C-alpha positions as CSV (number, residue, x, y, z in Angstrom):
1,M,95.7,-31.2,-41.0
2,V,93.6,-29.9,-38.2
3,V,89.8,-30.5,-38.7
4,E,87.6,-28.0,-37.0
5,R,84.7,-27.4,-39.4
6,V,82.9,-30.3,-41.1
7,L,80.6,-29.8,-44.1
8,V,77.7,-32.3,-44.3
9,V,76.3,-32.2,-47.9
10,G,72.7,-33.3,-47.9
11,G,72.5,-32.8,-44.1
12,G,68.8,-32.1,-44.0
13,G,67.9,-35.7,-44.8
14,V,67.3,-38.4,-42.2
15,M,70.9,-39.8,-42.5
16,G,72.6,-36.4,-43.1
17,S,70.9,-34.7,-40.1
18,G,71.8,-37.6,-37.9
19,I,75.4,-37.4,-39.0
20,A,75.4,-33.6,-38.4
21,Q,74.1,-34.2,-34.9
22,V,76.8,-36.8,-34.1
23,V,79.6,-34.6,-35.5
24,A,78.4,-31.5,-33.6
25,R,78.1,-33.4,-30.4
26,A,81.8,-34.4,-30.8
27,G,82.7,-30.7,-30.6
28,F,83.1,-29.9,-34.3
29,R,81.6,-26.9,-36.1
30,V,79.2,-28.3,-38.7
31,T,77.8,-26.7,-41.8
32,V,74.8,-28.4,-43.3
33,L,74.3,-27.9,-47.0
34,E,70.9,-28.4,-48.6
35,T,69.2,-27.5,-51.8
36,D,66.7,-25.1,-50.2
37,D,65.7,-23.5,-47.0
38,A,62.8,-25.9,-46.4
39,A,65.2,-28.9,-46.5
40,L,67.4,-27.1,-44.0
41,E,64.5,-26.5,-41.7
42,R,63.4,-30.1,-41.8
43,G,67.0,-31.2,-41.0
44,R,67.2,-28.8,-38.1
45,R,63.9,-30.1,-36.6
46,R,65.3,-33.6,-37.0
47,V,68.4,-32.7,-35.0
48,E,66.3,-31.0,-32.4
49,R,64.2,-34.1,-31.9
50,G,67.3,-36.2,-31.8
51,L,68.8,-34.1,-29.1
52,E,65.5,-34.1,-27.1
53,R,65.6,-37.9,-27.2
54,A,69.2,-37.9,-26.0
55,V,68.2,-35.7,-23.0
56,R,65.3,-37.8,-22.1
57,A,67.5,-40.9,-22.2
58,S,70.1,-39.2,-20.0
59,D,72.6,-39.5,-22.9
60,L,73.0,-35.8,-22.9
61,A,73.3,-33.6,-19.8
62,G,70.2,-31.5,-20.3
63,P,68.6,-28.7,-22.5
64,D,71.7,-26.5,-22.1
65,A,73.9,-29.2,-23.5
66,A,71.5,-29.7,-26.4
67,A,71.5,-26.0,-27.1
68,A,75.3,-26.0,-27.2
69,V,75.2,-28.8,-29.8
70,L,72.7,-26.9,-31.9
71,S,74.8,-23.7,-31.7
72,R,77.6,-25.5,-33.5
73,I,75.4,-26.3,-36.5
74,E,74.6,-23.8,-39.3
75,G,72.8,-24.3,-42.6
76,T,73.4,-23.0,-46.1
77,T,72.4,-23.5,-49.7
78,D,75.7,-22.2,-51.1
79,L,77.9,-25.1,-51.9
80,E,80.9,-23.2,-53.1
81,A,81.0,-20.9,-50.1
82,A,80.5,-23.8,-47.6
83,A,83.1,-25.9,-49.3
84,A,85.7,-23.1,-49.3
85,G,85.5,-23.0,-45.5
86,A,85.4,-26.7,-44.8
87,D,88.3,-28.8,-43.3
88,H,86.5,-32.1,-44.1
89,V,83.4,-33.0,-46.1
90,I,80.9,-35.8,-45.6
91,E,78.7,-36.2,-48.7
92,T,75.3,-37.7,-47.9
93,V,73.2,-36.9,-51.0
94,V,70.7,-39.3,-52.5
95,E,72.0,-42.8,-53.3
96,D,72.4,-42.1,-57.0
97,L,75.7,-42.5,-58.7
98,E,75.5,-39.6,-61.1
99,A,74.2,-37.2,-58.4
100,K,77.1,-38.2,-56.1
101,C,79.6,-37.7,-58.9
102,D,78.3,-34.3,-59.8
103,V,78.4,-33.1,-56.1
104,L,81.9,-34.5,-55.5
105,G,83.1,-32.8,-58.7
106,R,81.8,-29.5,-57.5
107,L,83.2,-30.0,-54.0
108,D,86.6,-30.8,-55.5
109,A,86.7,-27.5,-57.4
110,A,85.7,-25.5,-54.3
111,C,87.5,-27.2,-51.4
112,R,91.1,-26.6,-50.4
113,D,93.5,-29.2,-51.9
114,D,94.2,-30.9,-48.6
115,V,90.5,-31.6,-47.7
116,V,89.4,-35.2,-47.6
117,L,86.0,-35.9,-49.3
118,A,84.1,-38.8,-47.6
119,S,81.1,-40.3,-49.4
120,N,78.4,-41.9,-47.3
121,T,77.4,-44.7,-49.7
122,S,76.3,-48.2,-49.0
123,Q,77.2,-49.7,-52.4
124,F,78.8,-47.4,-55.0
125,S,82.4,-47.8,-56.1
126,I,84.6,-45.4,-54.2
127,S,87.1,-45.5,-57.1
128,R,84.3,-44.4,-59.5
129,L,83.3,-41.6,-57.2
130,A,86.9,-40.5,-56.8
131,A,87.4,-40.4,-60.5
132,A,84.8,-37.5,-60.6
133,T,87.4,-35.4,-58.8
134,G,91.0,-34.3,-59.2
135,R,92.0,-35.7,-55.8
136,P,91.3,-39.5,-56.0
137,D,93.9,-40.1,-53.3
138,R,91.8,-37.9,-50.9
139,V,88.4,-39.6,-51.5
140,I,87.2,-42.3,-49.2
141,G,84.0,-44.2,-48.4
142,S,82.4,-43.4,-45.0
143,H,79.4,-45.7,-44.7
144,W,77.3,-44.7,-41.7
145,F,74.3,-46.6,-40.3
146,N,70.8,-45.4,-39.5
147,P,70.1,-43.9,-37.0
148,P,73.7,-42.4,-36.9
149,A,73.2,-41.2,-33.3
150,V,72.6,-44.8,-32.1
151,M,74.6,-47.0,-34.4
152,R,78.2,-47.5,-33.3
153,L,79.8,-48.4,-36.7
154,I,81.3,-46.5,-39.6
155,E,82.4,-48.8,-42.4
156,V,85.4,-47.1,-44.0
157,V,86.0,-48.1,-47.7
158,R,89.2,-47.6,-49.7
159,G,89.2,-46.8,-53.3
160,V,92.0,-47.9,-55.6
161,E,93.9,-44.6,-55.2
162,T,92.9,-43.8,-51.6
163,S,96.1,-42.9,-49.7
164,D,97.2,-44.3,-46.4
165,E,97.1,-40.7,-45.0
166,T,93.4,-40.4,-46.1
167,L,92.6,-43.7,-44.5
168,A,94.3,-42.6,-41.3
169,T,92.4,-39.3,-41.3
170,A,89.0,-41.1,-41.8
171,L,89.7,-43.5,-38.9
172,D,90.8,-40.7,-36.6
173,L,87.7,-38.7,-37.3
174,A,85.4,-41.7,-36.7
175,S,87.1,-42.2,-33.4
176,R,86.6,-38.6,-32.5
177,Y,82.9,-38.9,-33.4
178,G,82.7,-41.7,-30.8
179,K,82.3,-44.5,-33.4
180,E,84.0,-47.8,-34.1
181,T,85.2,-48.8,-37.6
182,I,85.9,-51.6,-39.9
183,V,87.9,-51.2,-43.1
184,C,86.8,-52.6,-46.4
185,K,90.2,-53.0,-48.1
186,R,88.9,-53.7,-51.6
187,D,86.5,-51.5,-53.5
188,T,83.8,-54.1,-54.2
189,Q,80.0,-53.8,-54.8
190,G,78.2,-53.6,-51.5
191,F,81.4,-53.6,-49.4
192,V,81.1,-55.8,-46.3
193,T,77.9,-54.7,-44.5
194,S,75.6,-54.2,-47.5
195,R,76.4,-57.6,-48.8
196,L,75.7,-59.2,-45.4
197,I,72.4,-57.4,-44.6
198,A,71.0,-57.6,-48.2
199,L,71.4,-61.4,-48.2
200,L,69.7,-61.7,-44.9
201,I,66.8,-59.3,-45.9
202,V,66.0,-61.0,-49.2
203,E,66.0,-64.4,-47.6
204,A,63.8,-63.2,-44.8
205,A,61.4,-61.7,-47.4
206,R,61.4,-65.1,-49.2
207,I,60.5,-66.9,-46.0
208,V,57.5,-64.5,-45.6
209,E,56.5,-64.8,-49.3
210,E,56.6,-68.6,-49.1
211,G,54.2,-68.5,-46.2
212,I,56.6,-70.1,-43.8
213,A,56.4,-67.4,-41.1
214,D,55.0,-63.9,-40.5
215,P,57.3,-60.9,-40.6
216,E,57.0,-60.5,-36.9
217,D,58.2,-64.0,-36.2
218,V,61.1,-63.8,-38.7
219,D,62.3,-60.7,-37.0
220,R,61.7,-62.2,-33.5
221,A,63.8,-65.3,-34.5
222,C,66.8,-63.1,-35.5
223,V,66.5,-61.0,-32.3
224,L,66.1,-63.9,-29.9
225,A,68.1,-66.7,-31.6
226,F,71.0,-64.6,-33.0
227,N,71.0,-61.7,-30.5
228,H,70.4,-59.2,-33.3
229,A,69.3,-55.7,-32.1
230,M,66.7,-55.6,-34.8
231,G,65.2,-58.1,-37.2
232,P,66.1,-58.0,-41.0
233,L,62.6,-56.9,-42.0
234,D,62.4,-54.2,-39.4
235,T,65.8,-53.1,-40.7
236,A,64.5,-53.0,-44.2
237,D,61.5,-50.9,-43.2
238,L,63.8,-48.5,-41.3
239,S,66.2,-48.2,-44.3
240,G,63.5,-47.9,-46.9
241,L,62.3,-50.8,-49.1
242,D,63.2,-48.8,-52.3
243,I,66.7,-48.5,-51.0
244,V,66.9,-52.2,-50.2
245,E,65.6,-53.1,-53.7
246,H,68.1,-50.8,-55.3
247,V,71.0,-52.1,-53.4
248,A,70.0,-55.8,-53.9
249,D,69.6,-55.2,-57.7
250,G,73.1,-53.7,-57.8
251,L,74.5,-56.8,-55.9
252,V,72.7,-59.1,-58.4
253,S,74.6,-57.5,-61.2
254,Q,77.9,-58.4,-59.6
255,Y,77.3,-61.6,-57.6
256,G,74.2,-63.3,-59.1
257,E,70.7,-64.3,-58.2
258,R,71.3,-65.1,-54.5
259,F,70.7,-61.4,-53.9
260,L,67.5,-61.2,-56.1
261,P,64.7,-59.4,-54.4
262,P,61.6,-61.6,-54.2
263,A,58.3,-60.5,-55.8
264,G,56.7,-59.6,-52.5
265,L,59.3,-57.0,-51.8
266,R,59.0,-55.5,-55.3
267,A,55.3,-55.4,-54.9
268,L,55.5,-53.3,-51.7
269,V,57.9,-50.9,-53.5
270,N,55.6,-50.6,-56.5
271,A,52.7,-49.9,-54.2
272,G,54.6,-47.1,-52.5
273,H,54.9,-49.0,-49.2
274,L,58.5,-48.2,-48.5
275,G,58.7,-48.7,-44.7
276,R,58.7,-46.3,-41.9
277,K,59.0,-43.2,-44.1
278,T,55.7,-44.0,-45.7
279,G,54.0,-45.6,-42.7
280,R,53.9,-49.1,-44.1
281,G,56.3,-51.7,-45.3
282,F,56.6,-55.3,-44.1
283,R,54.7,-53.9,-41.1
284,D,52.2,-51.1,-40.5
285,H,54.1,-48.3,-38.7
286,G,51.2,-45.8,-38.6
287,E,51.9,-42.2,-39.5
288,A,54.6,-41.7,-42.1
289,R,57.9,-40.3,-40.8
């Protein structure tokens, strides 16, 4: 199957708009689907800012190149019409199982039979998501990382019924997007990357809670001692502490208390200090983003 038009569902959000930018830069036509025009406009502004950063960093040839990328992105609030014209779908809606299942079921009814549905989830069972459709062999996990324009990896996750052909399609598309991949061969809670980062984040948060070190020094230790690009608490603030808590709680249900979020992390979430998106998390980030 030739893929020319990619539908990004939830493409107005931080992750979805970043994915739309990457896919459009790779030369694909992109349709961004959102719930309303305001969300579409927020997403377009995010893409514009991302392309401006790429031009300033000399990662994109100039304003004309940025305009060419933007010209390949269109927005809509009509799921059925957008799905009918899509060659491939990336679902990036809120990390809520029932919401994802509902969207995937609607996409299944509206898309051509040969279209692969890729869910951008960091934790949910691909097999469970696929069961919401009539094409479980053509549903796959496509776990992107924030910010999509910068992060090099897509974690590709097979469900129980995901076909070899679907896996090959997902890997080929990731390569065309300019990304590298790993394959999670078993559909387990948290896959590979969420299990690894969640364990590091909750332990870093415990170290801070126990008064052993400040957040800045914990992050600095990981950057300088382990050559991480970003410390675990900075990563948590970027991802959103509410998301970190939700993912960790899901891992606790499967693997036990080693993933249990400490009280200090829960207190920040309860206070509404969710990281960069609210302006404060483990650190003060100033204006909310």
